[in-house]
N, C-alpha and C positions, 0 to 999 in steps of 0.2 A: 615436595608438591604445596606450591600456594592455594589455599583456600580464600575462595570469596564468600562473605556470608553476606547478604542482604538485610538491612535494620528495616523490620516493619515499622518504625517511629516516624518513617517518610510513605508509610503506604497509606493506601484508600481506606480508612476504618470502617466505612459502610459496606466494606466487601473484603474483608481481612482477609477469608477464607479461601477465595480466587485468588487475590493479591499472594498469599504464600506458596499456592500452588502455579503460580504467574511463574516468579521469583523461581521453582523448582524447576519450571519446564525449559526455561531462558537460562538455566548450567550453572544455580547456585550451589554453595558445596553445603551451608549451614545455613539456618533462618535466625538470626539476631532480635532479640527480642527485650528490647530496654525496658527495663521495669522504675519508674519514679514515685519518690511520695511527697512531692511537693513541701518537704524538709531537706535532705540531705541535699538535693540539689532543687531548683526554682521552678520545678513542673512537676505535675502528676499525670502519669501515662494511664498502665493497664495491671493486672495481677492475675492471679492464678486462674481466676474461671475462663480469661482468655487464652493463656495460654494450652487450657485443657481443651479449647472449641478450636481452634489451628492446630492443634498438634493429628487431626483426621486427614487435613487436607494436603499435608505432605509425608514422606520419608524420609527427611533430610535432617540430621539432630537438631533441635532445639537449645541455641546458644543463649542463654537466659543472662541477664546483666544486670546484679541489681544495686541500682544508686539510689539505698535506702537508706537510712538509721535501721539499727539492730534488727541487721539481717539475717540474724540466727532463729527470729522468731518465724519466719517463714521459708526459708531452706524444705522445711519437710514438706509444705503444700504444694512447692513447685517444683518438688521432682515428683512429687504424686502426679500433678497436672501434666507431665510427658517431657520435663527439661532432661536434655544428653548433659548438659555442661552448666553449670551456675557458677557466677563469678559473684565475689562478694570485693568490696572497697578498701584497703589498708586505713582509708580515712575514717571509718564507719566500723571499723571491729577494736573492742577494746582489746578480746582474746583473741584474736584473728589465726594462732595457731590452732586452737577450739574449734572455729567457725569452720576451717578448711577438714577438717577429720568430721567434724558433723557431717560436712555436707558427701563426704566419699562416703560416709555411713548410710547416706541412702543409695547405693548404686551410682553415683551422678559424678561426674568428674570434676575435680574443684578448678578455680579459678582465682584469680588476683588481683585487682586493679588499682591504678594507682594516677590519679591526678595529675596535669602538667608542672601545677608549682608541688608536688610530692617526688623528695628524690628516690632514685633508685633504690639506694640505702636502704628505706624502708622496709624493704620485702624480702632482705639477705637471709635470713632467720629462716625463713618459710620457703626455698628457693628448693628444697630435699622434697617438699610436703607436696605442691601445685603440678598441676596436669597443664594450667596455661598461666601464661600472666599477660595483663590488658593495659597496655600503655594509651591513655588518651591523647589523643592529637588535636583536641578540644576542648574547653570546659566543661563537663558533664551540664543537661539541662535542655539542650533545644539542637535540634536540627541544622543542617544548613551554616554551620560555622565555617569559617575558615582557617583551613590548618596550621598548625603553629609550628613552623619548623627546627625549633631549637628540640623538639622532644627526639629529634634522629640521637641526639647523643647517649640519652637515655636507653631507646632500644638498644643500640652498641653495646653499652655498657651491660644490661641483663645479658644480650648472646652471650656477651664474652664468659660471665661469670655461668652461664650456663654449660657452657661448651666445657669449661673447665672441670666442672663438677661429672662428665661426661652425660648431662641431662640430653639428650638428643632427642628425648621424645617430647619435652615440655613446647608446647605452641606459645609464639609468640605473638598477639593479636595488637592490634591497632585499630580506632574507635573517633572519626570525625574528620572529616573534610577531603576523604579518600575519595580519591578518581584518578582518570589517565595520567595524570600530571605531577600527582602526589606517589602514586603507589608504586612507579620506580626505585622513588626514595624509600621509603620503609620495607621494600623488601631488601635494597642492598644494604641497610641497616641491620636487618636480621629477623625482619618481622615476617611469616610464615600466614597468618590468617588476615586479610583484611575486611572490615565492614565496613558497606556502604549503603550509605541509608540514598539520599536526594539522586545520589552518582547512576544508581539503578530505578528506585521509583519515582525519580522524578523526570523518566522519559517515558515514553509511549513505548518503543524496541526496547524492551527488559535486556533480550539476547542479544542485542548488536551493543546495548549498555557493558553486561559483563564481558563480552569478546574482546571490547574495547579495553576495559580495563586491565585484561589477560594480556592482550598485546600489549600494552605499554611496558610490560617489565619482560619480555621475550615469553611468556607463559601459551 
């Protein structure tokens, strides 16, 4: 089943709890939380305190995407704040295998993310260890960017490797430029978790927005 994860990066931060609750009521499956530090990416967003604050407003899994340097320093804090999934970037981790297992030790699912310019081969050695692979379909840092179609081959390659390993339980998540026109492309390539920011929170009727995305790929 394809999951849709509305990204609160595009939500109204002045009413974040209500926005999260509305995303759940509208039919979202996960809540995606983009964490940026102004170093790994050129933007600063939010930290563990915000994750803890929104957790009571939803029963959906909180999907925390750490776009930060030295993510291992903050894994425990985000896990305690209520994260159900914590994803770190391969580009930000010197000891990627160690960080993935640190996440799992917190009782949280572990994901690894790849920027558009990073080859799929960068994560081959940890595919047996992760619960999710996040393929960035824009360069991380800001919402509302145009979808990079060249990332489709990366999604296909990762799905092929996972199938060959029998890891049908591992999600492939995509983040960036996902809307009704791009959702069918990534689903066909092998993605099963779609992060949608402005495509959901940029619409007054969030339920209609999510329904439109689902219908685009026959969901």
